[in-house]
N, CA, C and O atoms as a DFTB+ gen file, in Angstrom:
172 C
 N C O
     1  1       4.711     -30.638       8.678
     2  2       4.144     -29.490       9.376
     3  2       3.417     -28.601       8.381
     4  3       3.794     -28.503       7.213
     5  1       2.380     -27.965       8.866
     6  2       1.532     -27.149       7.994
     7  2       1.593     -25.689       8.420
     8  3       1.450     -25.364       9.599
     9  1       1.806     -24.818       7.444
    10  2       1.835     -23.383       7.712
    11  2       0.433     -22.823       7.496
    12  3      -0.169     -23.069       6.451
    13  1      -0.092     -22.083       8.455
    14  2      -1.435     -21.502       8.279
    15  2      -1.499     -20.605       7.050
    16  3      -0.558     -19.873       6.742
    17  1      -2.633     -20.679       6.354
    18  2      -2.774     -19.898       5.124
    19  2      -2.692     -18.405       5.386
    20  3      -2.239     -17.652       4.524
    21  1      -3.117     -17.970       6.545
    22  2      -3.073     -16.547       6.864
    23  2      -1.662     -16.003       6.815
    24  3      -1.438     -14.888       6.343
    25  1      -0.694     -16.792       7.305
    26  2       0.698     -16.346       7.272
    27  2       1.194     -16.214       5.845
    28  3       1.883     -15.254       5.501
    29  1       0.834     -17.197       5.012
    30  2       1.291     -17.178       3.623
    31  2       0.690     -15.985       2.892
    32  3       1.396     -15.269       2.182
    33  1      -0.610     -15.769       3.062
    34  2      -1.256     -14.647       2.387
    35  2      -0.714     -13.311       2.872
    36  3      -0.548     -12.380       2.084
    37  1      -0.435     -13.216       4.185
    38  2       0.110     -11.970       4.708
    39  2       1.492     -11.706       4.135
    40  3       1.806     -10.572       3.774
    41  1       2.321     -12.742       4.046
    42  2       3.667     -12.567       3.501
    43  2       3.601     -12.154       2.034
    44  3       4.364     -11.294       1.594
    45  1       2.689     -12.766       1.276
    46  2       2.563     -12.419      -0.139
    47  2       2.077     -10.983      -0.307
    48  3       2.596     -10.245      -1.144
    49  1       1.090     -10.587       0.481
    50  2       0.568      -9.223       0.379
    51  2       1.626      -8.212       0.802
    52  3       1.739      -7.140       0.206
    53  1       2.399      -8.553       1.829
    54  2       3.428      -7.634       2.301
    55  2       4.501      -7.438       1.240
    56  3       4.902      -6.309       0.959
    57  1       4.970      -8.549       0.645
    58  2       6.019      -8.423      -0.372
    59  2       5.488      -7.702      -1.603
    60  3       6.218      -6.934      -2.229
    61  1       4.238      -7.934      -1.957
    62  2       3.652      -7.237      -3.102
    63  2       3.584      -5.735      -2.835
    64  3       3.870      -4.931      -3.721
    65  1       3.206      -5.358      -1.610
    66  2       3.159      -3.937      -1.256
    67  2       4.535      -3.307      -1.345
    68  3       4.684      -2.195      -1.852
    69  1       5.548      -4.020      -0.848
    70  2       6.909      -3.493      -0.894
    71  2       7.365      -3.331      -2.341
    72  3       8.009      -2.339      -2.681
    73  1       7.035      -4.301      -3.193
    74  2       7.427      -4.211      -4.598
    75  2       6.744      -3.033      -5.282
    76  3       7.383      -2.321      -6.057
    77  1       5.467      -2.815      -5.013
    78  2       4.774      -1.675      -5.619
    79  2       5.388      -0.361      -5.155
    80  3       5.519       0.574      -5.945
    81  1       5.766      -0.282      -3.885
    82  2       6.431       0.925      -3.393
    83  2       7.764       1.121      -4.097
    84  3       8.115       2.244      -4.461
    85  1       8.510       0.034      -4.292
    86  2       9.802       0.139      -4.967
    87  2       9.632       0.622      -6.400
    88  3      10.408       1.454      -6.869
    89  1       8.620       0.105      -7.104
    90  2       8.399       0.517      -8.491
    91  2       8.044       2.004      -8.535
    92  3       8.534       2.735      -9.395
    93  1       7.188       2.452      -7.602
    94  2       6.798       3.863      -7.593
    95  2       7.984       4.761      -7.296
    96  3       8.138       5.815      -7.911
    97  1       8.823       4.348      -6.356
    98  2       9.981       5.177      -6.015
    99  2      10.987       5.183      -7.155
   100  3      11.659       6.189      -7.385
   101  1      11.097       4.068      -7.871
   102  2      12.050       4.004      -8.978
   103  2      11.578       4.866     -10.142
   104  3      12.396       5.470     -10.836
   105  1      10.263       4.931     -10.365
   106  2       9.741       5.737     -11.476
   107  2       9.935       7.227     -11.225
   108  3       9.939       8.013     -12.172
   109  1      10.095       7.624      -9.974
   110  2      10.226       9.047      -9.651
   111  2      11.485       9.633     -10.279
   112  3      11.519      10.824     -10.587
   113  1      12.518       8.819     -10.474
   114  2      13.670       9.270     -11.238
   115  2      14.772       9.911     -10.423
   116  3      15.749      10.391     -10.997
   117  1      14.651       9.935      -9.112
   118  2      15.729      10.507      -8.309
   119  2      16.648       9.380      -7.853
   120  3      16.265       8.563      -7.016
   121  1      17.855       9.334      -8.401
   122  2      18.763       8.255      -8.012
   123  2      19.237       8.443      -6.577
   124  3      19.568       9.554      -6.161
   125  1      19.266       7.358      -5.836
   126  2      19.711       7.440      -4.451
   127  2      21.223       7.538      -4.410
   128  3      21.921       6.856      -5.160
   129  1      21.724       8.390      -3.531
   130  2      23.162       8.530      -3.382
   131  2      23.662       7.489      -2.395
   132  3      23.507       7.638      -1.183
   133  1      24.262       6.438      -2.925
   134  2      24.815       5.396      -2.078
   135  2      26.284       5.690      -1.855
   136  3      27.072       5.704      -2.800
   137  1      26.653       5.925      -0.604
   138  2      28.030       6.316      -0.318
   139  2      28.981       5.131      -0.418
   140  3      30.166       5.316      -0.694
   141  1      28.484       3.920      -0.201
   142  2      29.367       2.759      -0.198
   143  2      29.452       2.065      -1.541
   144  3      29.858       0.905      -1.608
   145  1      29.070       2.759      -2.632
   146  2      29.035       2.091      -3.924
   147  2      30.355       2.198      -4.669
   148  3      30.502       1.631      -5.752
   149  1      31.320       2.919      -4.101
   150  2      32.604       3.056      -4.785
   151  2      33.480       1.835      -4.558
   152  3      33.468       1.245      -3.477
   153  1      34.236       1.461      -5.578
   154  2      35.145       0.326      -5.465
   155  2      36.452       0.815      -4.844
   156  3      37.022       1.796      -5.321
   157  1      36.941       0.155      -3.793
   158  2      38.208       0.596      -3.177
   159  2      39.365       0.511      -4.164
   160  3      39.530      -0.499      -4.847
   161  1      40.167       1.571      -4.238
   162  2      41.318       1.582      -5.129
   163  2      41.005       2.109      -6.508
   164  3      41.918       2.301      -7.311
   165  1      39.734       2.352      -6.810
   166  2      39.357       2.854      -8.133
   167  2      39.149       4.359      -8.032
   168  3      38.042       4.823      -7.757
   169  1      40.216       5.119      -8.254
   170  2      40.123       6.576      -8.082
   171  2      40.518       7.308      -9.339
   172  3      40.497       8.538      -9.370
């Protein structure tokens, strides 16, 4: 089976856009407060 090139290019462009957004947000320097990042029993 053959996947149309348009789908592949769209997926690549979409993931690239998401990665660029992630890099920009990470450079901003504000750490996200993740409430579920604590290990149970580690107090």
